[in-house]
Every structure is written in structure tokens, then in C-alpha cells.
Steps between C-alpha positions, in 0.01 A plus 500: 500500500481874559170638630394865536214589735326829419261640758437833662435322831814408692325229703384322185848522345664360814253211538526405133879520512511280809278243331695501173840477667384197700453307175787311332630634169451872552850644493417865529192696611473878491226743592380817331265721695432749226146437382570697183736213409865577518615391155860565595474224761377259233780602267772475768377188680374313189251275683362182349163552673331812637212489747305826475246598764207662316424785739442762234204540262487219242596721205808631684603144590460365148702788355776434755500132401531594132792735578676227695463257210622754245814537708545125563282296259586163654402610853233279656253714696258384767224744592404489867144628539207515738260487201351164400305686231554343158547848348817557704639161401425559130654847496815381677537207260459737204773722649733200505502345847569128522338459839210644696489430871243610756641657815292283731674186374837647404693345784374151418541527123788741435784247474295289257406808298863610469619153398215469250561831322877445505430179304324704228152401614210713614379501861158618615404487867297192588225724643418650159276318259651531154215340306 
């Protein structure tokens, strides 16, 4: 499975990459530091799953997600956010993400989230109440 990590923070990218590469079944992991979303990287690398760190305003993030999915409609996207607010979750789901993961539990849940969305199922961080 090919995974792309998108974050403007190098430390976050490196930690996530280290975690992902330690899991079996991930054949290739790349990083993109451009928070404006480098669509060329998505086109060239053709990831199965993208983990996007939501550091920008919500509207900017959701538009970037939509652009990514227009370019690669079968891409599974996991939003990595510090916001447990239901509004953020709803807007990201409307934009097309398959997973929504809170940063404070990302290291514990990331491998499960990636496997879940890669299996065409939705993943929402266990810390968020969806009801």
C-alpha cells in the first residue's frame, strides 16, 4: 500500500512516516510538506491513502481535499485534526474524506485508520462521539 503524508510540519511528517513504515503491508511512504497540497505529488506517486494534517482554515482544507479527489477519485483521505468539534468532522466528510483522526490519538490509531479506509470503510477517531 502506498501512503502519502501531507503536513507543513516536518516533525509531524517524520513521526507519522516512522509509525507507518513500522507496520507490515505498507510498501511505500512519501511525504509532502506543501500545505497548499502538491497535486503533482499525488499524480506522480499515485498513493492509495493520503493523510492530510489540517493546519489551515477549514474551508481551505476542504477545498484541498476536493481538489485531491478530483485528480484521483479513488484516493482514500484521512484528515488529521486537533478539532474534536463535530462541525469539522461533518465538513471533512462532506468534502470526501474517509477518515478523521484526532492528533492527540494519531499515533495509537493511525495504522488502524489506514487499514480501515483502505478496505473501503470509514474511520472516525474513537475520541469523537458520532451520535
